[in-house]
N, C-alpha and C positions, 0 to 999 in steps of 0.2 A: 579711382578718385583723382582728380587733377591736383597737381602741386601748384599752390598759389604763392606767387612771388611778387614782391614790389621793388621797383627801382626808384629811389628817392635821391634828392640832392639839391644843392643850391643852383640857381640859374647860372648857366655858363659852365657847369661842371662836366658836360659831355654825356649826360644821362640818356638823352634821346638818341644820340649817335650809337651808344652801346645797346639800346633797345633794338635798333635796326640790325646790329650785328648778331644779337641773340636770335632775332627773327630768321636771318639767313642761316644760322647754325642749326636751328631746330627744323627748318625746312629741309636742309641737307640730310638730317638724321631721320626724316620722315615721321616726326612727332606731330601729334595733333595739338594745336596751341592757338591761343588768341592773345595778341598784344593789345592791351586795353588802355585807351585814353578816355577817361570817364566823360570828358567834356564833349565827346562826339555822340553821346547817348542821351536820349530823353528819359526822364524829365530833368536830369542833372544839367544837361546842356542848356535848357531854358533858364534855369536858376543862375547859371554862370553868366549867360548873355545879359540877363536882366541886371545882374550886379554890375557888370561893366557899363551898361547903358546908363545906370544911375550914378556912375562915378566910382571906379574901382579902387580909388585911393582912400576911400572912407574907412573908418574903423569898424570892425565887425562887432555888433552887439550880440548878446546871447540869442536873441530872436533870429538874427541872421545865421548864426552858427547852427541853430536847430533847423532852419529852413534848408540849409545846405545838407545837413545830415539826413533829414527825412527824404530829400530828393535823391541823395546817394543810395540810401537803403532801398528805395523803390526801384531805382535803376538797376541795382544789383539783383533784386528779386526777379525783375522782368527779363533782364538780358544775360546775367552771369551765373546765377544759381543753377539754372537748367543745364549749364555746360560743365558743371563739376563732375558729372558722371560720364561725360562724353569726351573731354579733352585730356591730354596728358599734362598740359601746363596752361594756367591762366597767369599772365604776367602784366601787372599794372605799371604803366609808365606814369608814375606819381599815383598816390592813393590817399586814404584818409589821414596818413601821417603828414603829408604835405599840407593838408588843411590845418592840422594841429600847429604846424610851424608857422604858416602864413596868416592864420586867423587869430592866433593867440595875442592877448593884450593884458591890460591890468585887470580886466574883469574875468577872463577865463585863461587858464594855462594851457599849454600844449597838451599835457596829459589829460586834462579835463575834456578838451575838445575831442581827442581820440576816443575817450570813453563814451562820450555822447554818441559818436558815430557808430560805435560797436553796439551800444544799447538800442539804437534805432534799427540795427539789423544789417549793417555793412559787413561784407566778407572780410575776415581777418587773415592777412597774409601769414603763411607759416614761416617764411624767411624772407630776407630782403638784403639789398645792397644800398648803401648810402654813399653817393659820389661826392667827394669834397676835393677842392683845390684851393689855392690861395685866392682871396677876394680880388687881388689885382689881376691874376690870370683870368679869372671869370669875367671881369670887366673887359679885358682885351678880346676874349672870345665873343662876348655879346656884341662888341663893336664891329667885329668882322662879320658876324651873322647879319647885323643890321645893314651893312653895305651890300650883302648878297641878296637880301630880300627887300624889294622895294616897298612891300606892304608893311614892313616892320621898321618904321623910321623914327618913331617917337618912344624914348625910353620910359618905362613905367617907374613908379616909386620904388619898386622892388629891385631895380637895376642900378642903384647907387652903391658906392663902396660901403657906406654906413649900413644900409639895409642888408646887403649881402653878408657883411660881417656878422650882423645880429642874427640872421637866419642860420648862418653857418654854426654859430654857437648853440642854437636850439637843436640842430641836427646832431651835434656832438652829445648834447644831453640825452637825446633819444637813444643814441648808441649805448650810453651807459646804463640805461634802464631796460633795453631790449637786447637780450643776448642772442636773439635770432637774427639780428642785423649784423652786417659786416661792413666795415669801413673800406672803401675803395679809393685809393689815392689816384685822382684823375689828372694829376699834373704830368702824366707820362704819355707815351704814344698810345694810339687807339688799340694797337695789337697787344701791347703790354697790359693795358687795362683789361682787355677782353679775356686774355689768358688767365688772369687772376680771377675775374668774374666767374668763369666757367668752373673753376675749382671751388670758390667760395659757395656758389649756389648749387654745386653738384649737378651741373647740366650734362 
């Protein structure tokens, strides 16, 4: 049975960089694994694209949350559930917990959104890492990334200091209610972060 792990964190925390390092490490160790970015798989992919096409800065209604949750569950059933008996690791580069953090508002809390996703049938990670750094450092990293990627020129509403600070607090709340998650201070070097990550996730 595959170990299911999620990598979460604020934008600019270095999460995807660490996902690549995990990929390199597991390859060297000859483990069977899949690094999963749900946005690359249908039907979740289409729901995300439709959301962005309609204006991604809008507030999520309960109907929106349910649509995302149903698409996620269907995507998991089609693409990932069959791999649970085939792989050693399934590693989500963001998962249903990120939906909880970024879709929450006055109508639905982060915890309620997570529960909706689980009730619909999404795979529940057995452990995870939440990468956090100072909001100012996150903004600096986002700026550098934008300069390196010509297709990534316009900041989203989630890339302001105010929004990053707000989402950071929601991730901290997740840590308090989910003992299977580990806080990873991502204000350090990539190697320092990865060494701790290996220990925390028992890779």
